[in-house]
N, C-alpha and C positions, 0 to 999 in steps of 0.2 A: 797565492794571494786570493782571498775570497772575492766573488763577484758582488755586484750591487745588491742582489736579492739576499745573499748570505749575510752581508753586512747589515742590512735592514733587520733581518731576523735576529742576529746577535745583539744588536742594539735594543731591540724590543725585549728580549729575554733578560738582558742585564738590567734594563730599567725596571722590569717586573720584579726581579729578585731584590733590587735595592728598595723598592717601594714596600715590599712585604717584610723587609728586615732580615733577609737571608744574606747577611754580610759575608759569611764564610763561603757560601756557594758563589756569590758574586765575585769575590776575590779569586777563587779557584778558576772561574771562567776567564777572568782577565789574564791570569798567569798562563793558562793553557793556550790562549790566543794572542799573547803579547807580541809574538814574532810574526804574526800573520796579518795583523790589522793595523790600520793607521793610528796615529796618536790621539786623534779626536774621538776614538772609540772609548777611551777611558772615562770620558765625561759626556755621556750621551745626552743629547737634547733632541728628542724625537717629536716631530710634528706630524700627526696623522689624523685622518678622519675619525670622529668619535665612533662611528658604526664599525669601522675596521678594528679599532682598538677593543671595543666590546666583544666583537666576534672572536678575536684572538685570545683575549682573556678568558672567554667562555670555555675554550678547550683546555686552558691551563688551570682553570678553577676546578678544584675537587673538594667538595665538602667532606669534612672529617667523618668517615664511615657512613656518609649520607644519612645522618640521623634524622634529617628533616624530610624523609621520604613521604610520610603521611601528609605533611603540610604541602609538599610539592604536588602531590596528586590532587589535593584540594584546590590548589591554585589553577591547575590546568582544567579541572572539571568546571569550576565556577567561571573561568574565562570563556570556555567553549559554550557554556549554558547562557552566557550573556551576550554572545555574538548575534549578528543579524541572522534571520531565519535561514537564508540560503547557505551561509557559512556554517551555521549550527548543524544543519542537516548533513553536510559533508564531513565536518570534523567530529560530529557525534559518533561516527563509526569507530573512533579511537577509544572512547571512554571505557567501555566494558572490557574489551580485550587487554587494554593497558592495565586495568585493575587486576586482571588475572595474571598477567606477566609479572607485575610488580609483587604480587602475593607469592608467586612461585619462586621469584628471585630471592625474596626474604627467607623462604623456607630453605632454599639451597644454601643460604649463608647462615642458617641455624639461628635466625633472629625470630623466634617463634612468637614471642609476646607482641612484637610490633606487627607481624603478619596478621595475627588475630584481630588486633585493633583496626588495621586497615580494612579487613573484610567486614567486621561488625559495623563500622561507620558508614561504608559506602555501598555495601551490597543491597541495602533496602532501596537504593535509588533506581534499581532495575526491576521492572515488574513483569517482563515477558516470561511466560511459563517455561520455555526451553532454557532461558538464561537462569531462572531460579533453580531448575533441576541441576544445571552445571555447577552453580555456586554451592548447592547442597552437597554435591559430590566432592567438590574441592575443599569444603570445610572439614571433611573427614581426614584431610592430609595435614597432620600436625607435626610430622617429623620428616627429616630429609630422606630417610630410608623408605618412606611410603610413596615417594614420587614415582618410583618405577612400577608400582602396583596400581596406580590410579589411571584409568584410561583417559579421562579428561585432561589430566596433567600431562600425560605423554603426548596427547594430540597437540597441545599448545607448545610443548617444549621441542618437539621434533619437527614442527612445520611453522613456516612464516605465515602470518596473517596478511591477506591481500585486501587492500582498500583502494577505492577510487576517490580522488580529490582533484580539484582544479589547481592550476598553477598558482593562482592568486591566493587561494585559501592556504595552500602549503607554505607560501612565503610569509603569510601572516603568522602561521604557527611557529615557523623558525624564528621570526623576529621576537615573538613573545618568549620563547624558550631562552634565547640569547639574552634578552633584556633582563629576565628574572633569574638567569643562571641556573636553569633546571637541567643540570647535566645528566642526572639519572633518568629523567623522562626522555631526553634526547637520545641517550644511549640505548634505552629500551626500544624506542621506535626504530632506530637504525638496525638493531640486532634482530628484532622479532617481527617486523612488519615489511611487507612488500608494497610500497606506495606507487600506485599507477597514476601518473599525472595526466589530466585532461585539460584541454584548452578552454572548452566551453563549460562553465560552471552549471549552466542550466541542464546539461545532459545528466549530471550526477543525481539530480532530484527525480529522474524518471524511474518508473517501477522496475524496469529490467536491470538497471545498474544497481539499484538498491538491493535487489535480490542476489547480486553477484558478489556480495561482501562475504568474506570468510576464507576458509581454507580451500580455495577453489583454484585449480591450475588452469587459468584462462587460456594460456598458450596451447596447452594440450587439448582443451575444449575446441578451440578453433581448428586445430590440426585434425582432430577426429571427425569434424564435420565434413571433411572431404571424402570420407569412406562411403562407399555405396552399400546400402542395406537391401538384401534380397528377402523381402518381407512376405512374399506370396506363400500361402499355405501349401502343404504337400498335396500332390494328387494321390488318389486312391491306389493307382498302379505303383506308387513308390513304396508302399508297405504291404500290399496285398498280393498273394500269389493264387493262381487258379488251381483247382483240385487236380487238373491233369499234369501240373508241373511236378516233376519228380523230386526236386530239392525244395522242400517246404521251408527250410530254415536258411534260404539264401539271403543275401544282404544287398542293400543298395547304399550308396554313400551319402554322407551328409552334404555333399555338394548340391544335392536337391535340384534347384532350378538351373540346371545346365551350367554350373560353375566349374571353372578350371581347377583341377587338383594341384596341390603344391607338393613337390617332391621332398622338400625339406621338412614339411609338416604333413605327414600322410593323412588322408581323409579318414574320418570315422564312419564305420558302416552302420546302417540302420537295419534292424531285424525286419523280416517279412513274415506275415502270418496268413494262414489259409482263411478263406471265407467261412464265417461262422465261429471264428475264434472268440473266446471271451474277452480278448484284448480290444476287439473292434465293436463298433456300433452294429446292431442287427437291424434288419428291415422292420422288425416290430418296434424298435426304439424310434425309428424315423417316422413310422406311421402314427404312433401314439404320441409323438412330440406335440406339445401344446403350442399353438401359434400365439405369440404375445404381441401386444400392440395397443397403446392407449390405455386410458383408465379402465375401460370396460373389459380388457383382457389381461388382467394381472395374474401372475403365477400363483398357484397353490403353494402353501408353505407348511413345513413341519419342523418343529423344534424339539430337540432332546435336551433335557435339563438334568445336570448331575447335582445331586444334593449332598450336603455335608462334605464337600471336596474343595471348597474355595481356596483354602490355604495349602492344598496338596496337589491338585491337578494343574499341570502346566500347559498341556497341549492336547488336541483331539483332532481326528480326521475321519471323514465319512467317505465310503466308496462311491464311485460314480453312479451306481445303481441304488445306493442307499441301503444295501443289505448288510454291510459290515461297518462297525464303529470301533476305532482304536483310540485309546487315551494313554498319555504318559504322565507319571506322577513324580512328585518331589522325593519320594522314598526309593527311587530307582526302579520301581515296579511298572509293568505295563499290563493293561487289561484290555480285552477286546470282546465285543458282543456280536453275535451272528444271528440274523433274522431270516435266513434263507429257508430253513427246514419247516418250522412251525408257524411262521408269520409273526412271532413275537421274539423280541430280542432277549437273548439269554447270555449270561456271562460264561464264555467258553472255558471249560475245564474247572470252573468253580474256584480257581485260585489264580493269582497274578503270575505273569511271566517274569522270570528272574534271569538277568544276564549282565546288565550294566552295574557299575559300582558308583554311580553318581546320579544326580537328578536328570530326568528325561526332559529335554527342551523342545523336541520336534518329532513328529511321526508323519509318515506318508504311505498311503495304501497304493498298491499297483492298480492299473486299470482293470485287471481281472478280479481283484479282491482276494487272491490266494496268497499274496505276500505283502509285507509291509516293512518299511525302514524306520529305524529310530536313531536319534542322535542324543548324546548325553554330555554331562559335565566331565566325564572321564576321558573325553577327547576321541571317542570311538563312534563309529556308525555300525549298526548291526542289521542284518537281513533276517527276517522271521518268516516262518510258514504258519498260516492260519490253520492248515490241516494237521500238521504235526505238532503245533502248539509249542514250538521251541525255536531258538535261533539257529541259523544255518551258517552264516559267515560273519566274521568280525573284520571291519575295515579300519585299519590304523594309519594315520597320516597327520591328522591335526595334533598340535602340541597342547592345545588349550580347549576349553569347552566348545562344543559344536552347537550353534544356535539354530541352524536351519538345515533341513534335508528334504529333497523332493524327487520323486520318480519322474521320468520323462513321460510324455503322453503315450509313447509306445513301449513303455517299460524298458527293460534291459539296461538302460543307462540311468544314472541319477547324479545329482549335484549336491554339494554341501558347503556350508560357510560357517565361520566361527570367530572366536576371539583372537585368533592369530592374524586377522585381517586378510585372509586368503579364502578364495573359493576353489573348489576342486570338482573335477569331473571324474566319475567312476563308471565302471561297468560291473554288473553283478557277478561275472565269472572271473574277475581278477581282484586281487586284494591290494593293488597299488593304484594310485590315481593316474588317469590318462592325460589330464591337463591341470595346470595350476593357473588361477586367475589372481594376479597381484596388481594392486593399484590403489586400493582404498587406504585412507589414513587411519581408520578406526575399525571396530568390529563389523564384520559382515553379518547383518541381522536377518536377512531373508534372501532366498534364491528362488527364481521362477523361470520356467521353460517357455520359450517362444513356441507358438503352435506348429511351426514347420520343423522344429527340433534342430535347427541350424544355429540358434543363438540361445543364450541364457541371460537373464537380467539379475543383477545383484543390488541390494539396497543396504546402506551402511549407516551407522550412527555418526559418520562424518558429514551427513546431510547431502549425500550425492547418491546417484544410481549409475551403474555402468552396464553397457550391453557388450557381451563377449561373443566372439566368433569361435565356434567349437572346432573349426578346421585347423586353426593355428593357435588358439588360446589368447589372441590379442583383443584388446578393448577397441571397439569400433564406435561407441558413442559414450559421451559423458553427459549426464543429465543432472542439472542442479545449478547452484546450490538450493536446497529446500530450506524452509523455515524451521525445520525440526528433524529429528532422526527418522529414518524410514522404518516403518513397521510391517507393511504389507505391499504386495505387488500383484498385478494381474494384466495379461495381454488381452486385447480384443481378439475375437476369433479370426478376423481377417488379417491379423498380424501387424497392422499399421499403428495402433495406439497402445500406450502403456498407462495404466491407472496406478497411482502411487498414494498409499495411505500413510499419514505422518503421525508422529507422537503427539502433536498438539491438536489433533482432530481434523486438520485440513486434508483435503483430497485434491490431488493435482492430476491433470490429463496432459500427456505428452504425445507428440507425433514423432515416432522414432525415425521415420524416413527423413524428415527435415531437421530433426534434433532440436525441436523448439517446444516450449510449453504452450498448449492450446488454451488452457483455462485453469482456474483454481476455485474451489468452493469451500466454505466453512461447513464441514460435514458433521462433526460430532464434538462433544464436550470432553472427550477422553481419547486415548490412543486408538487409532483405527487398526484393529488386530486382524481383520480378514476382509478380503475382497473377492468377488467373482463376477463373471459376465454370463448372461444367458446365451444359449446355443445359437440364437438368431441375432445376437448383438443388439437387441432392443433395449435391454435393461442391464444395469450392473447393481450389485448389492454390496453394502458395507455393514460391518458389525464392529462394535466398540465396547469398551468397558463402561460406557455410560448407560448400558442396558437398553440400547435402541438398535434396531435394524432399519436401515434406510434403503429404499428402492429408488434408483435414479434413472432418468431417461437418457440413454446413451445417444439417441438420435439428435438431441438438442445441441450436442457439442459440435456437430458438423456445421450446423446452421449459424452458430453464435460466433461472433468475432471479438467478444469481450475477453479480456485477460482475467478478470475476476467475476464470477457469476454469483448471484444471490441464490440461496437455497430454494426459493419459490420458483425459480426459472427452470430447474431440472429435477427437483424432488417430486416424485410421483406418489409415494406412500411411505409412512413411518409406522413401524411396529414397535411398541414398547413391551419388553419382556416383564415377567413378574420378578423384578429385582435379580435378574440373571445377566452376568457379563457374557458377551458373545465372543467365543473363541474361534468358531469355524462357521463359514457360510459357503454353500456349494449348490450350483444348479446341476441336477441330474441330467442324464441324456434325454429325458422326456420333459425337460424344463420345469421339474418340480424343485422348489427351493427348500433345501435341507439345511438346518441350522443347529448348532450345538453350543451349549454354554454351561456356566457354573452358577448355581444359586448363591447369592451373597449372604 
């Protein structure tokens, strides 16, 4: 005999079937339950609250093939847009990702015409540049088979979108969906969103929580904040051996600042070099280093412009002494120029270096300038000799294009990141990676070494940065989410701060010890492709596709308590190029600013 709850449900279902005209189904239900229920069940008369009835009917209501999906999205968008400002700010987080998920759902169901109508009608409502770039990428997905090839589609389909709303706003949303029977919208929210409910609606409007919207693992962020960061720079004794030492190539561990080693994850050793090695700063570098400070003591600058290569050159790097320049091209060729011998730069060998079978996306010179690394569309990293003018080693590990590669400050080790959403730590004398860094939701766009060589930072198109501990390969900080994809990174020389350049032109400053954003500034009108810091931490420089080089006052960040700074507060000087996009900016050991770019 069914209990009272079961009887209530049976009555409701039977009444629903009768009202909808499903006589056969109603009769079958009666016959199946005739021996288990009382006689009054055959003629149900059910009195219930209208809100309960609407809620139950909502889950039983299924629109035929959901043909009104375009109309349903219009209803929810207009309702949110007409709410009070406090509620509109909270629920406005839903409108754009909901549009993306509905569009992808229609593609998966092979309803291509309706998906195109949905995007054409509602995409113009969103004006943010990063959103427009995503929609432009998604519009290229016209068939179900293309979903697996589109990185934006994969980012949305494989991860749930996290949003913060108050309890009151979420209840209003649910009541609206039930009242208008928007089952497809409700199902999409339950399937693709992670809704974090907050009691105080005023908290949601704050800048910090508004920046926490997106594919951001909040729980992991809070957990990683507990890790201790050993940020202090290396001592000279950690990587320098005296001439009387017999073993010049001895090693010290990456434990660095007296950290305990882990038997499960052995420590990585650092190379040691004798005094006077080309890998190290010389006394002449230190004596001739320009002391910077204030508007009266700005660095001297030198820019190299590549003509007739805008559609061909993808990357460029300059050695720390400015004597060697290496560039990678879209035709898989590499060219490098050497200015050590005659004081004028000449194309070495007179012909390009051939080795890769795909476009070159990143190059990195060793501190001594005798070697450089290149990463390519073919998924490999190659080590080259500037003296032999040929490649020495091929490192295979990535399955897809490698977007970034960088030598460590002491050479010997290097890191790479690519389309497979993984970062890798390598050593030049082994062809397999020593560490794998996995955690990003999308492509790893840029990798950068910490000054003490114990950590590396990775920036991704999932709008986050991570700090990785090289001793065990674990993530120890999660920074973000940012307002756009990460294009460039640089650490301050003291190791405490990380500067992040974004695709929308913004520049963010983070304290990696506390794991918080110090400030943000509207830097450029285009992607920030390069960043660097002067040797005395007085200035940092940024270069962009907008043909400008900006010099910023790094000391103003420590004294400012504002979360968003105006350009005038920290901008020291702007240099406009002659219609040349800036690909690389670097301070030499003597604080000379070296810049390279491509004439448009």
